[in-house]
N, C-alpha and C positions, 0 to 999 in steps of 0.2 A: 431781921433779914437773914436768910440762909446764906452763909458764906461758903462759896465753893471754890474760891481761889486758894492757893497754897503758897506760903512763903518758902523759897528755896534757901536764900540767905536774905538778910535785911535789905530791902530795896529791889529784890529780884523775885518775881512771882510766876507761878503756873496759873494760867487763866483759860485752859482748854476745856473741852466738853467731851462727854461720852456719847457714843452712838450705839444704842441698844435696839435700833429699829431696822437698820439696813441689813438685809439677809445675805447679800452678795457684795463683797468689796470689788469695785470695778465691774460689777455685774457678772463676776466670774467665780470668785473665791468665797467659800462659805464663812460666815461669821457666827459660829455657835456661841461665842462669848462676847460679841460686839467688837467695837474698836474705839479708840480715843483719837481725837484730833487735838494735838497739843499746841498751844500758843503760849507765849511768854511775854512778860512786861518787865522792863527795867526802868526804875525811877531814880534818876541822877539829876545833874543840872539839866540834862536833856532827857526826855522821856522816850523810850525806845520800845516799839512793839515788834516782836519776832513772830512772823507768820500770822495767818488768820485761821479760820476754820471752814468747814463745808457750809455752803450758803444757807441750808435749811436750819442751821443752828446759830444764825447771826444774832438774833435777839438775846438768846441765853448767854452767848459769848460777850456781847456788849454789857450785859448786867454784871458779868464777872469783872470786866474792866472798871465799871462804875463803882464797884465796891472799894477800889483802890484810888482811882483818880478820874477826873473828868476826861473822857476820851478826846475831847477837842484839844487838849493840851499835848497830845502826842506829837513829837518832833520828827521822829524817824519811823518808817515802816520797813522792816527788813523782810524781803522775800527770798528765803533760802531756796525755794523751789516753787515753780509756777503751777503745778498740778492743782486742779480745783478743790481737792480735799484740804489743801494748804492755803488756798487763796480765795475761796468762794465768797467770803465776807468782805473782800477788798472794796467793791463798789460802795458798800454802805459805810465803811470806816472812812473812805475817801470823802464822802459827803460831810462827815462830822469833823474829822481832823484836817481841816482845809489848809493849814499851814505846814503840814507834814511833807517830808521828802521821802521818796521811795528809794531804798538802797537795794541793789540787786546785781547779779553778775552781768557782764556785757551780753552774754547769750540770751539772757532773760528779757532784755528790753523789747525785742520784737514780739516775744510771746505775750508779754503784758499788754502790748498794744493790740494784739490779735484777740486775746481772750476778753479784755476789759476796756482798755484805753481810758483809764480813769484820769481826770484832769489834775493830776499832781505832778510836780517835777520829779524826774528820775535821775538818780546819780549812779551810774555803773561803777562798781568797786573792783579794783584789780585784785588778783590773787595775792594774799598776804598783806594787803593794804590795811592800815590801822586808822581808827577814828576815836578821838577823845570825846567823851560825853560828860566830862566833869572829873570826878575822882577815879573813874574807871575808863578803861580802854577796850574797844572792840577790835578784833582781828578777823578778817574774812578769808576763809580758806576754800578755794575752789576744789570741788570733788566731782568733776564731770561724770555723768552716767551712773551716779548713785542716787536716783536712777534715771534722770533725764540729763541731757547734755549741759543744762544751765545750772545744775545743782551746786550749792556751796554750803559750808557750815560757818557758823558764827561763834567766835571764842571770846569770852569775857576774861581778859588776861589776868587781872589782879585776883579774881576769885577762882580762877581755873575751872570755869564752867564751859563745857562744850555743848552748844546747841547744834546737834548733829544731823538734823533733818531726817531723811529716811534711813540713813545709816543707824544701825543699832535699834531699829524699831521693832514693834511686835503688834500682832493682833491682840484683842482683848480690851474690854472697857476697864476703867480703873475703879469706878464706883466708890470714890472717896479715898481710896488707898493708892496714892500717887507715887510712892517711893518703894524702892526695892526691899527695904527693911519692913515694909508693911504688907506685902503682897505675897500670894502663893507662887513662889518661884518655880515650882515644878510645872505649873500650868504655863507660866511665862516662857520657860525653856521650850516647851512644845509649840506654843503659839508664835514665838519669835523665830524658831526654825522654820515653821510653816510659812510665816510671813516672808522670810528671806527667800525660801525655795520657790514660792509662787510669784513674788513680785520682782525679785532682783537676780534670779538665777542667770538670766541673759548677761548680766553685768558683773558676774563674780570677780573677774580680773580687775575691774575698776574698784570693787570693794577692797580687794587686796592692796591695790595701789593707794587707796585712801588711808587704810590702816598704816601702811608703811610711811606715807607722807606725814601723818600726824606724829609718828614715832621719830622720824628723822628730823622733824622740826623741833623736837623736844617739848611738844605740847603736853603739859601735865594736866590730868583730868581728876579733879576732886569730885566733880559732878558731870555726868553725861545726861543731857536732856534731849531726847529724840522727839520726833514729830508724832510718833505713835507709841503707845506702851508706857511702861513705868520710867520714872527718873531714877538714875542710878547714883546714889550718894553713899551707900554703905560699901559697895564693892564695884566701882566702875569697870575694873579690869575683867569682871565676870563676863560682861556682854562683849567686850572687845575680843577676849580669848575665844568665846563661843563663835562669834561672827568670823573670826580668822579661821577657825577650824572648819566651819560649815561652808565657807566660800573658797577654801583651798581646792586645788585640782586633784589632790590625793584622794583616791577612792578607798572605801572601807571593805572589810572582808565579810560581806554578806551578799545574798542574792535576792533580787526582787522579781517576782513573777507577776506579770500583768496579763490577765486573760479576759476574753469575752466568751460568752456561751449562750446559745439560743435554746438548745434542747438537752444540755447537760453533758455532751460528749467532751467538749473542750474543758469544762469544769473538772470532769473526772480525770482527764489527762494531766491537767495542771496539778491537781492534788496528788496524783501518783508520782509526778516528778518531785513535788515538795517532800513527800514521804521518803523517797529515795535519797534526796539531798540531805535530809536531816539524819538519816542512817549513816551517811558518809561524813557526818560531823559539820555540816554547813548550816549557818544561820540563814533562815529564809523569811522574807516578808512577801505576802501574797495579797493580791487585790482582784476582785471581780469588777471590771471597769464599769459595769452597768449599775453598781450599787455603791461603790466606794466614792468618796469625795475626790474629785480630780486633783484638788490641792494636796490631799494626803497622799495620793498616788505619786505625784511629782516629788513630794517631800521624801518619801521612802525610796524613790528611784534615783534621785539626783546624785547620791554618793555610793550607790550600790556597785560592788566590784563586777558583777555580771547582771545584766537585765535579760529576763526571759519574756518573750512575747508569744503568747498562745492565742490563736485566733481561728474562728470559724470562717469559712468562705460565705460571703453574702452577695448574691447576684454576681458571682464571678469576681468579686473584689473583697478586700479585707473587711471584716466587721467594722462598721463606721466609727464606733467609739474607740476602737483600738487604733484605727487610722488617725483619728484626732490626737490620740496620745503620742503616737510616733511623730506627728507633725509638731506637737508641743516640744518634744525632745530636740527636734531640729531648731525650732524657733528660739528655744531657751539655751541653745548651744551647750548641751550636755557634754561634759568631758568625754572624749572618745574612750571606748572600753570594749571588752568582749560582750557579745550579745548572742542569745540563742533564739531559735525560732521553731515553734511547733504550730502545725496547722491541721484543722480537720475540714472535711468536705463531704458532701452527700453524693452528688451526681457529677460534679465537675470542679476541679480546683481553680485557682486563680489568685488566691490571697498571697501566696508565697512570692510570686514574681514581683508584685508591687512593693511588698514589705522589704524584700531583699534589696531592691534598688534604694529604697528610702534609708534603710539601716546602714548600708555600706556606702552609698554615694553621697547622701546628704549628711547623715549623722557622723560618718567616718568611723563607724564601729567595726570591730573585727567580728565577723559572723562565724560562729563555731559550727563545726560539723559533729554529728550528723544533723541535718534539718529533718525534723520529725514530721512526716505527713501521714495522716490517719484518715481512712475513709470510714466515716461513722464511728463505730466503737473500736477500740484497739484490739488487734489480733496478737497472737503470740510473737509474731515477727515485729510488730510495733512495740511490744513490751521490751524486746531486746534493744530496739532503737532508742527509746527514751532512757533506758538504764545506761546505755553507752553515753548518751548525752549528759546524764547526771554525773558520770565519772569524769568526763571532759570538763564540765563546769567546776566540779570540786577541785580539780587540779589547778584551774585558773584562779579560783578564789584563794586557795591556800598558798 
C-alpha cells in the first residue's frame, strides 16, 4: 500500500491531500502550483480528527486515515474553520464515525447546521478551554476573522504543536514533502505571501491580534501545522515572523503601477513613469491588469508605499478591469496611503471622476497632484506633468 500519511510526532499524523486539479482557489485566485488541504489525526486514549478536506478528495482522505486507524473509532472531530475546503468531507466521516462528537467554536454551530447539519452531537468550546484526551491535552484558541468569524486554532499542549488553521497557510501542493526542511522555501515564501494577500488581506488586523494573542499566552510552538501548505518543524518562527511582517500596517518603500491599456497609449505612459521613477532611485513594480494575475497584482500592491493607477477611459468610465482592482483595494481594506492617478482618453474623459471618488472617499487614500490626463498620445506638456508626478511620488516614497 502507498503510505501518504506522515508522522509529526509519535501518535500525531498528517493525513491531508494535495489538489493539483483546481485552477482557481475560491474560483478567483490562480493555483499554478496547486494547494494542499491539511487534516490531522491524534491517536491517544481518545482519537481526535482535526479538520477534514475538500469533498472531492474524501475517498483519498479516508484511505489516509485507514492506514493508521479504523475511522469509526474517531471520538472527536475538531472543526477549526467551517469553510468547505476544510469541512467538505464532514458528511461522509459523520456516517462512519457515528460515536464522534464535533468540537467547534460557538459561532461555528449555526454554520455547521446551515452547511451540513450532520447527525452528530456538537460541543461548542470556549476560548482557551482545555480537553484531556489521555496523556495529552488540547487547548482551543479562538482567532476570529482569521479568516471567518468562527475560526479557532487547536494546540496540543504537551507536544507544543499548534494546528493553526488558515493562519500561517500557503498555496502550493506538498507532493510528499510535508515539512519545511523538505520543501523549496523560496517558493513557499512567494506562495504564502500571495495566499495571505489574496485570502486574508481584509483581516490583517485580526492576524496581528492572533499573533499577539499566542505570544501573550506564552504558547510555545515546536511545530506549526496549518490547514494549507507545509508543516513547520525546523523553524516555526520563520512563518510567524513573515506573517507578522506581511500583515502589519507599515508600508514599504516601493511603488506599484497598475495600468490598463487598449491601444498602447496608457501602456506607454505607465512605462515612461516607471523609467522616470527608476532614474529617481525608486523601486517599481508594474502590472498590466489585462495580463497579470489579479492575485499577484494584489500581492505587489498591498504593501506598496505609493500605488499608481493608470487607466484609459472606456465608454466614459474607467477601464473595467482597473475599476475591479480599485474595488478590490476597497473590499480588502488596503492601508490608506498616497496614490497617483493617470488617465488617457480619446474623445471624452470620464475615468478620473469615478476613480478619484473611489480612491479618496472609499479607500481613504491621499491623492497626489498632479493628476495626469492625456488625450491619446502624450504631448510635451503631458511629459512635464508625468515628470512632476514622478518627483512627487519619489519624495513620498523616500
